[in-house]
DSSP file (Angstrom, degrees, kcal/mol; ACC not computed):
  #  RESIDUE AA STRUCTURE BP1 BP2  ACC     N-H-->O    O-->H-N    N-H-->O    O-->H-N    TCO  KAPPA ALPHA  PHI   PSI    X-CA   Y-CA   Z-CA
    1    1 A M              0   0    0      0, 0.0     2,-0.3     0, 0.0    77,-0.2   0.000 360.0 360.0 360.0 130.8    7.8    4.8    2.3
    2    2 A D  E     -A   77   0A   0     75,-1.6    75,-2.2    96,-0.1     2,-0.4  -0.988 360.0-174.1-136.1 143.5    7.9    1.2    1.2
    3    3 A T  E     +A   76   0A   0     -2,-0.3     2,-0.3    73,-0.2    73,-0.2  -0.985  25.4 139.8-135.8 128.6    5.3   -1.2   -0.2
    4    4 A F  E     -A   75   0A   0     71,-2.3    71,-3.4    -2,-0.4     2,-0.3  -0.970  42.4-115.0-157.6 166.3    6.2   -4.9   -0.8
    5    5 A T  E     -A   74   0A   0     -2,-0.3   105,-2.1    69,-0.2     2,-0.3  -0.819  26.1-163.6-109.5 151.6    4.7   -8.4   -0.4
    6    6 A V  E     -AB  73 109A   0     67,-2.5    67,-0.9    -2,-0.3   103,-0.2  -0.900  29.9-122.2-132.2 160.7    6.1  -11.1    1.8
    7    7 A S  S    S+     0   0    0    101,-2.4     2,-0.3    -2,-0.3   102,-0.1  -0.114  82.9  94.6 -93.2  35.7    5.6  -14.9    2.1
    8    8 A L  S    S-     0   0    0     65,-0.2    65,-0.3   100,-0.1    -2,-0.2  -0.799  79.1-107.1-119.6 161.2    4.4  -14.7    5.6
    9    9 A S     >  -     0   0    0     -2,-0.3     4,-2.2     1,-0.1     5,-0.2  -0.419  39.7-106.0 -75.9 166.5    1.0  -14.5    7.2
   10   10 A I  H  > S+     0   0    0      1,-0.2     4,-2.4     2,-0.2     5,-0.2   0.929 122.1  49.8 -59.9 -45.0   -0.1  -11.1    8.7
   11   11 A Q  H  > S+     0   0    0      1,-0.2     4,-2.4     2,-0.2    -1,-0.2   0.881 109.1  51.5 -64.7 -38.4    0.5  -12.4   12.2
   12   12 A E  H  > S+     0   0    0      2,-0.2     4,-2.1     1,-0.2    -1,-0.2   0.918 110.6  48.8 -63.8 -42.6    4.0  -13.7   11.4
   13   13 A A  H  X S+     0   0    0     -4,-2.2     4,-2.4     1,-0.2    -2,-0.2   0.914 111.1  50.1 -62.9 -42.6    5.0  -10.4    9.9
   14   14 A I  H  X S+     0   0    0     -4,-2.4     4,-2.9     1,-0.2     5,-0.2   0.915 108.7  52.6 -61.8 -43.2    3.6   -8.5   13.0
   15   15 A S  H  X S+     0   0    0     -4,-2.4     4,-2.2     1,-0.2    -1,-0.2   0.907 110.3  47.5 -59.9 -42.9    5.6  -10.9   15.3
   16   16 A I  H  X S+     0   0    0     -4,-2.1     4,-2.1     2,-0.2    -1,-0.2   0.919 113.1  48.3 -65.6 -43.4    8.8  -10.2   13.4
   17   17 A L  H  X S+     0   0    0     -4,-2.4     4,-3.2     1,-0.2     5,-0.5   0.921 111.5  49.4 -64.1 -43.2    8.2   -6.4   13.5
   18   18 A N  H  X>S+     0   0    0     -4,-2.9     5,-2.2     1,-0.2     4,-1.7   0.893 109.6  52.6 -62.6 -38.9    7.4   -6.4   17.2
   19   19 A E  I  <>S+     0   0    0     -4,-2.2     5,-1.1    -5,-0.2    -1,-0.2   0.918 117.9  37.0 -61.0 -43.8   10.6   -8.5   17.9
   20   20 A R  I  <5S+     0   0    0     -4,-2.1    -2,-0.2     3,-0.2    -1,-0.2   0.936 126.9  32.0 -75.1 -48.8   12.7   -6.0   16.0
   21   21 A I  I  <5S+     0   0    0     -4,-3.2     7,-0.2    -5,-0.2    -3,-0.2   0.874 132.8  22.6 -85.1 -38.6   11.1   -2.7   16.9
   22   22 A V  I ><5S+     0   0    0     -4,-1.7     3,-1.2    -5,-0.5     6,-0.3   0.922 131.5  32.8 -94.7 -59.8    9.8   -3.3   20.4
   23   23 A S  I 3 <S+     0   0    0     -5,-2.2    -3,-0.2     1,-0.3    -4,-0.2   0.826 119.8  52.4 -69.9 -30.9   11.8   -6.1   21.9
   24   24 A G  T 3 <S+     0   0    0     -5,-1.1     2,-0.3    -6,-0.4    -1,-0.3   0.236 106.8  62.7 -89.2  14.7   15.0   -5.2   20.1
   25   25 A S    <   -     0   0    0     -3,-1.2    -4,-0.0     3,-0.2    26,-0.0  -0.975  67.1-143.1-140.4 149.7   15.0   -1.6   21.2
   26   26 A I  S    S+     0   0    0     -2,-0.3    -1,-0.1     1,-0.1    -4,-0.0   0.876 105.3  25.6 -76.7 -38.9   15.2    0.3   24.5
   27   27 A T  S    S+     0   0    0     25,-0.2     2,-0.3    -6,-0.1    25,-0.1   0.447  92.3 113.7-108.8  -1.3   12.7    3.0   23.5
   28   28 A G        +     0   0    0     -6,-0.3     2,-0.3    -7,-0.2    23,-0.2  -0.550  36.2 166.1 -79.0 133.8   10.5    1.3   20.8
   29   29 A I  E     -C   50   0A   0     21,-2.5    21,-2.5    -2,-0.3     2,-0.7  -0.975  39.0-125.8-139.5 154.3    6.9    0.7   21.6
   30   30 A C  E     -C   49   0A   0     -2,-0.3    19,-0.3    19,-0.2     3,-0.1  -0.912  26.8-177.3 -97.0 111.8    3.7   -0.2   19.7
   31   31 A I  E     +     0   0A   0     17,-2.3     2,-0.3    -2,-0.7    18,-0.2   0.673  63.7   6.6 -89.0 -16.3    1.3    2.5   20.6
   32   32 A D  E     -C   48   0A   0     16,-1.3    16,-2.5     2,-0.0     2,-0.3  -0.968  51.6-172.5-162.8 149.5   -1.7    1.2   18.6
   33   33 A K  E     +C   47   0A   0     -2,-0.3     2,-0.4    14,-0.2    14,-0.2  -0.979  11.2 180.0-142.9 129.0   -2.8   -1.8   16.6
   34   34 A Y  E     -C   46   0A   0     12,-2.5    12,-3.1    -2,-0.3     2,-0.4  -0.995   4.6-170.5-135.9 129.1   -6.1   -1.9   14.7
   35   35 A T  E     -C   45   0A   0     -2,-0.4     2,-0.4    10,-0.2    10,-0.2  -0.964   2.7-175.6-121.5 135.0   -7.4   -4.8   12.6
   36   36 A V  E     -C   44   0A   0      8,-2.6     8,-2.3    -2,-0.4     2,-0.4  -0.984  15.2-142.3-128.7 141.2  -10.4   -4.8   10.3
   37   37 A S  E     -C   43   0A   0     -2,-0.4     6,-0.2     6,-0.2     5,-0.1  -0.836  13.5-137.4-103.0 139.5  -11.9   -7.7    8.3
   38   38 A A    >   -     0   0    0      4,-3.4     3,-2.1    -2,-0.4     0, 0.0  -0.651  22.3-118.4 -90.4 150.9  -13.3   -7.2    4.8
   39   39 A P  T 3  S+     0   0    0      0, 0.0    -1,-0.1     0, 0.0    -2,-0.0   0.800 114.7  61.4 -57.3 -28.3  -16.6   -8.9    3.8
   40   40 A S  T 3  S-     0   0    0      2,-0.1    -3,-0.0     1,-0.1     0, 0.0   0.528 124.9-100.3 -78.7  -4.9  -14.6  -10.9    1.2
   41   41 A G  S <  S+     0   0    0     -3,-2.1     2,-0.1     1,-0.4    -1,-0.1   0.232  82.4 120.4 109.7 -15.0  -12.5  -12.5    3.9
   42   42 A G        -     0   0    0     27,-0.1    -4,-3.4    -5,-0.1    -1,-0.4  -0.352  46.2-148.0 -78.1 163.3   -9.3  -10.5    3.9
   43   43 A I  E     -C   37   0A   0     -6,-0.2    25,-1.6    -2,-0.1     2,-0.4  -0.926   7.5-158.9-130.1 159.4   -7.9   -8.6    6.8
   44   44 A C  E     -CD  36  67A   0     -8,-2.3    -8,-2.6    -2,-0.3     2,-0.4  -0.999   6.3-166.8-136.5 131.6   -5.9   -5.4    7.3
   45   45 A T  E     -CD  35  66A   0     21,-3.1    21,-3.0    -2,-0.4     2,-0.5  -0.977   3.5-161.5-121.4 132.7   -3.9   -4.5   10.3
   46   46 A V  E     -CD  34  65A   0    -12,-3.1   -12,-2.5    -2,-0.4     2,-0.4  -0.962   9.8-171.6-113.0 127.1   -2.5   -1.0   11.0
   47   47 A L  E     -CD  33  64A   0     17,-3.1    17,-2.9    -2,-0.5     2,-0.5  -0.942   8.7-161.3-118.0 139.2    0.3   -0.7   13.6
   48   48 A V  E     -CD  32  63A   0    -16,-2.5   -17,-2.3    -2,-0.4   -16,-1.3  -0.973  13.0-173.9-122.4 117.6    1.7    2.5   14.9
   49   49 A Y  E     -CD  30  62A   0     13,-3.2    13,-2.3    -2,-0.5     2,-0.3  -0.727   5.7-162.7-105.5 156.6    5.2    2.3   16.5
   50   50 A E  E     +CD  29  61A   0    -21,-2.5   -21,-2.5    -2,-0.3     2,-0.3  -0.996  11.2 171.8-139.7 143.5    7.0    5.1   18.4
   51   51 A K  E     - D   0  60A   0      9,-2.1     9,-3.1    -2,-0.3     2,-0.5  -0.989  30.3-123.2-152.8 140.5   10.7    5.3   19.2
   52   52 A H  E     - D   0  59A   0     -2,-0.3     2,-0.5     7,-0.3     7,-0.2  -0.738  22.8-164.3 -85.9 130.2   13.0    8.0   20.7
   53   53 A Y  E  >> - D   0  58A   0      5,-2.5     4,-1.4    -2,-0.5     5,-1.2  -0.967   9.4-159.5-115.0 117.5   16.0    8.8   18.5
   54   54 A Y  T  45S+     0   0    0     -2,-0.5    -1,-0.1     1,-0.2     3,-0.1   0.878  91.9  55.6 -63.6 -38.6   18.7   10.7   20.3
   55   55 A R  T  45S+     0   0    0      1,-0.2    -1,-0.2     2,-0.1    38,-0.0   0.779 112.7  42.5 -68.8 -24.6   20.2   12.1   17.0
   56   56 A A  T  45S-     0   0    0     -3,-0.5    -1,-0.2     2,-0.2    -2,-0.2   0.655 104.2-134.3 -90.1 -18.2   16.8   13.6   16.0
   57   57 A G  T  <5S+     0   0    0     -4,-1.4     2,-0.3     1,-0.2    -3,-0.2   0.680  73.6  53.8  74.7  17.4   16.2   14.8   19.6
   58   58 A N  E   <S-D   53   0A   0     -5,-1.2    -5,-2.5    32,-0.1     2,-0.3  -0.935  91.2 -73.8-161.7-176.0   12.7   13.6   19.6
   59   59 A R  E     -D   52   0A   0     -2,-0.3     2,-0.3    -7,-0.2    -7,-0.3  -0.722  39.5-156.4 -93.7 142.3   10.3   10.6   19.2
   60   60 A L  E     -D   51   0A   0     -9,-3.1    -9,-2.1    -2,-0.3     2,-0.3  -0.829   6.0-139.9-113.6 154.4    9.5    9.3   15.7
   61   61 A T  E     -DE  50  80A   0     19,-3.0    19,-2.4    -2,-0.3     2,-0.4  -0.856   8.3-163.7-112.1 152.6    6.4    7.4   14.6
   62   62 A L  E     -DE  49  79A   0    -13,-2.3   -13,-3.2    -2,-0.3     2,-0.5  -0.975   5.5-161.9-134.9 118.3    6.3    4.5   12.2
   63   63 A T  E     -DE  48  78A   0     15,-3.0    15,-1.9    -2,-0.4     2,-0.5  -0.903   8.8-173.6-105.5 125.9    3.0    3.5   10.7
   64   64 A V  E     -DE  47  77A   0    -17,-2.9   -17,-3.1    -2,-0.5     2,-0.5  -0.978   6.6-167.2-122.7 126.5    2.8    0.0    9.1
   65   65 A T  E     -DE  46  76A   0     11,-3.1    11,-2.4    -2,-0.5     2,-0.4  -0.962   7.7-177.1-113.1 126.4   -0.2   -1.3    7.2
   66   66 A I  E     +DE  45  75A   0    -21,-3.0   -21,-3.1    -2,-0.5     2,-0.3  -0.988  10.7 162.0-126.4 125.7   -0.4   -5.0    6.5
   67   67 A D  E     -DE  44  74A   0      7,-2.2     7,-3.3    -2,-0.4   -23,-0.2  -0.925  35.0-159.0-138.7 165.0   -3.2   -6.6    4.4
   68   68 A N    >   +     0   0    0    -25,-1.6     3,-1.5    -2,-0.3     5,-0.1  -0.062  51.9 126.0-129.7  31.4   -4.0   -9.8    2.5
   69   69 A F  T 3  S+     0   0    0      1,-0.3   -27,-0.1   -26,-0.2     4,-0.1   0.769  77.2  45.9 -63.1 -27.6   -6.7   -8.4    0.3
   70   70 A M  T 3  S-     0   0    0      2,-0.5    -1,-0.3    -3,-0.1     3,-0.1   0.257 125.3 -95.4-101.8  11.8   -5.0   -9.6   -2.9
   71   71 A G  S <  S+     0   0    0     -3,-1.5     2,-0.3     1,-0.3    -2,-0.1   0.244 102.9  76.1  96.0 -14.4   -4.2  -13.1   -1.7
   72   72 A E  S    S-     0   0    0     -5,-0.0     2,-0.7   -63,-0.0    -2,-0.5  -0.875  92.2 -98.2-124.1 159.5   -0.6  -12.2   -0.6
   73   73 A T  E     -A    6   0A   0    -67,-0.9   -67,-2.5    -2,-0.3     2,-0.4  -0.701  41.4-166.3 -83.4 115.8    0.6  -10.4    2.5
   74   74 A R  E     -AE   5  67A   0     -7,-3.3    -7,-2.2    -2,-0.7     2,-0.4  -0.860   1.6-161.8-106.1 136.1    1.3   -6.8    1.5
   75   75 A V  E     +AE   4  66A   0    -71,-3.4   -71,-2.3    -2,-0.4     2,-0.4  -0.961   9.9 178.0-121.5 132.5    3.3   -4.4    3.8
   76   76 A H  E     +AE   3  65A   0    -11,-2.4   -11,-3.1    -2,-0.4     2,-0.3  -0.999   8.1 176.9-132.5 136.1    3.3   -0.7    3.6
   77   77 A S  E     +AE   2  64A   0    -75,-2.2   -75,-1.6    -2,-0.4     2,-0.3  -0.986  11.5 175.9-142.0 152.0    5.2    1.6    5.9
   78   78 A I  E     - E   0  63A   0    -15,-1.9   -15,-3.0    -2,-0.3     2,-0.3  -0.974  15.4-148.8-152.5 141.4    6.0    5.3    6.5
   79   79 A S  E     + E   0  62A   0     -2,-0.3     2,-0.3   -17,-0.2   -17,-0.2  -0.816  22.9 163.9-110.7 150.6    7.9    7.1    9.2
   80   80 A G  E     + E   0  61A   0    -19,-2.4   -19,-3.0    -2,-0.3    -2,-0.0  -0.968  39.1  65.4-156.0 170.9    7.2   10.6   10.5
   81   81 A G        +     0   0    0     -2,-0.3     2,-0.1     1,-0.3   -22,-0.1   0.472  65.1 142.4  93.5   4.1    7.8   13.2   13.2
   82   82 A G        +     0   0    0    -21,-0.1    -1,-0.3     6,-0.1     8,-0.1  -0.439  40.0  20.5 -81.3 152.0   11.5   13.5   12.8
   83   83 A G        -     0   0    0      7,-0.2     2,-0.3    -2,-0.1     7,-0.2   0.043  68.4-101.0  88.9 169.0   13.5   16.7   13.1
   84   84 A E  B  >> +F   89   0B   0      5,-0.8     5,-0.8   -26,-0.0     4,-0.5  -0.904  67.8   5.7-127.8 155.2   13.2   20.1   14.6
   85   85 A G  T >45S-     0   0    0     -2,-0.3     3,-0.7     1,-0.2     0, 0.0  -0.109 106.6 -36.0  74.5-168.0   12.3   23.5   13.4
   86   86 A L  T 345S+     0   0    0      1,-0.2    -1,-0.2     2,-0.1     0, 0.0   0.826 136.9  43.6 -62.7 -37.5   11.2   24.7   10.0
   87   87 A F  T 345S-     0   0    0     -3,-0.3    -1,-0.2     2,-0.1    -2,-0.2   0.508  92.4-140.6 -94.1  -4.8   13.3   22.3    7.9
   88   88 A R  T <<5 +     0   0    0     -3,-0.7     2,-0.5    -4,-0.5    -3,-0.2   0.836  30.5 178.5  50.5  41.1   12.6   19.1   10.0
   89   89 A F  B   < +F   84   0B   0     -5,-0.8    -5,-0.8     1,-0.1    -1,-0.2  -0.638   9.6 172.3 -75.8 122.7   16.2   17.9    9.7
   90   90 A D    >   -     0   0    0     -2,-0.5     3,-1.8    -7,-0.2    -7,-0.2   0.185  48.2-112.5-123.1  17.7   16.6   14.7   11.6
   91   91 A W  T 3  S-     0   0    0      1,-0.3   -35,-0.1     2,-0.1    -2,-0.1   0.776  76.9 -58.9  58.2  28.7   20.0   13.4   10.8
   92   92 A G  T 3> S+     0   0    0    -36,-0.0     4,-2.1   -37,-0.0    -1,-0.3   0.535 103.2 128.6  82.9   7.4   18.5   10.4    8.9
   93   93 A A  H <> S+     0   0    0     -3,-1.8     4,-2.3     1,-0.2     5,-0.2   0.902  70.3  49.7 -65.4 -42.0   16.6    9.1   11.9
   94   94 A S  H  > S+     0   0    0      1,-0.2     4,-2.4     2,-0.2    -1,-0.2   0.887 111.9  48.8 -67.4 -36.4   13.2    8.8   10.2
   95   95 A K  H  > S+     0   0    0      2,-0.2     4,-2.2     1,-0.2    -1,-0.2   0.898 110.7  51.5 -66.4 -39.4   14.7    6.9    7.2
   96   96 A S  H  X S+     0   0    0     -4,-2.1     4,-0.6     2,-0.2    -2,-0.2   0.904 110.9  47.6 -62.4 -42.3   16.5    4.6    9.7
   97   97 A F  H >< S+     0   0    0     -4,-2.3     3,-1.0     1,-0.2     4,-0.5   0.917 112.1  49.1 -66.4 -43.2   13.2    3.9   11.5
   98   98 A A  H >X S+     0   0    0     -4,-2.4     3,-1.1     1,-0.2     4,-0.9   0.864 105.0  59.4 -63.4 -36.1   11.3    3.3    8.2
   99   99 A N  H 3X S+     0   0    0     -4,-2.2     4,-3.2     1,-0.2     5,-0.3   0.692  86.7  77.8 -67.2 -17.8   14.1    0.9    7.1
  100  100 A A  H <X S+     0   0    0     -3,-1.0     4,-1.9    -4,-0.6    -1,-0.2   0.856  93.9  49.7 -60.3 -34.6   13.5   -1.3   10.2
  101  101 A V  H <> S+     0   0    0     -3,-1.1     4,-1.9    -4,-0.5    -1,-0.2   0.957 114.4  42.6 -68.5 -51.1   10.4   -2.7    8.4
  102  102 A Y  H  X S+     0   0    0     -4,-0.9     4,-1.8     1,-0.2    -2,-0.2   0.938 115.6  49.2 -60.4 -48.3   12.2   -3.5    5.2
  103  103 A D  H  < S+     0   0    0     -4,-3.2     4,-0.3     1,-0.2    -1,-0.2   0.881 112.3  48.8 -60.6 -39.0   15.3   -4.9    7.0
  104  104 A S  H  < S+     0   0    0     -4,-1.9    -1,-0.2    -5,-0.3    -2,-0.2   0.847 124.4  27.8 -69.5 -34.8   13.1   -7.1    9.2
  105  105 A L  H >< S+     0   0    0     -4,-1.9     3,-1.9     1,-0.1     4,-0.3   0.433  88.2 101.4-109.9  -0.8   11.1   -8.6    6.4
  106  106 A S  G >< S+     0   0    0     -4,-1.8     3,-1.4     1,-0.3    -1,-0.1   0.820  77.3  59.7 -59.8 -33.6   13.4   -8.4    3.4
  107  107 A Q  G 3  S+     0   0    0     -4,-0.3    -1,-0.3     1,-0.3    -2,-0.1   0.652 107.6  48.1 -70.3 -12.0   14.3  -12.1    3.5
  108  108 A Y  G <  S+     0   0    0     -3,-1.9  -101,-2.4  -102,-0.0    -1,-0.3   0.343  82.6 129.4-106.1   4.0   10.6  -13.0    3.1
  109  109 A M  B <    B    6   0A   0     -3,-1.4  -103,-0.3    -4,-0.3    -3,-0.0  -0.293 360.0 360.0 -63.6 143.2    9.9  -10.7    0.2
  110  110 A I              0   0    0   -105,-2.1    -1,-0.1     0, 0.0  -104,-0.1   0.371 360.0 360.0 -97.5 360.0    8.2  -12.2   -2.8
């Protein structure tokens, strides 16, 4: 789980994430995108990505929330669904998927 701010607009951040996670991957897809506007003028977009990881033996999800409610673009992400069985051991696949957000946007961090 990561939360950080970037010097990009919400749409620019989404474009970079889609390029990395969807276009830059064989199995990555964006399964949902939802945007809501606040009465004060800010917006929040929630994206849910899914990707198959062979080392985990299943598909993982990555939920990314991007908002500008405080005047800057804030990004929050968390990955889930990794591993099998009682202990959900996934060979680091969920952490790798979650790191895709940080790695993609780190050069724009404020």
